[in-house]
N, C-alpha and C positions, 0 to 999 in steps of 0.2 A: 388413557391408561396410566399416565403419570399420577393422577389423583388417586386412583385405585391402589396403585403401588405404594404410595405414601401412607395410605390408610392400612396397608397390610392385607388388603382384601384379595383372595385368590380369584383368578379369572381363567376361564376355559375359553379358548378361541378355536373354533373349528374352521377348517378349510376344505376345499374340494380336491386338492391335489398336494403332493409332496412339494412340488416347486413353489406353490403358493405359501405353504407353511414355512418354507425356507426364506421366502421374501419377508414375511412377518417377523421371523426370527432375527433377520439382519436389522430390521427396523427397531426391534426391541433392544438389540445389542447397541445400536447407535444411540438410542435414548438412555442407555445405562440401566435398563430394567432387567434384572436377572430373571431367567425363565428356563423352562424345560421344553424341549421340542420332542413331540411324540408323533412319529410318522411310520411306525411298523418296520423299522430297520433293525432294531435290537430288542427282541422280546423280553429278555431278562431285565435289562436296564429300564425298559418302559413299564414292566410290571411293578418295579420298585417305585417309579414315579407315580403310578396310579395308586399304589398303596399309601403314598404320602399326600395325595391330592386333597385340596380343600383346607389344608392347615393354614392358619393365619401367618403371613410373612413368607 
C-alpha cells in the first residue's frame, strides 16, 4: 500500500464486514496513509466520497 500511496494511485479495498474495514482503517492510520472509510454508516458523507473516488492523490 505504501508504494501505491507514494505514486498517488487510488486503491479500493473491499471487506466483508464493518469490523474488518475498521481494522484495515486502523492499519492505514498507523502507516500514515490518508484514506476514507466507507461502511454505510453515513450516506451523505459516503456519497461525496464515491463522487471523488478514483482521483489521483
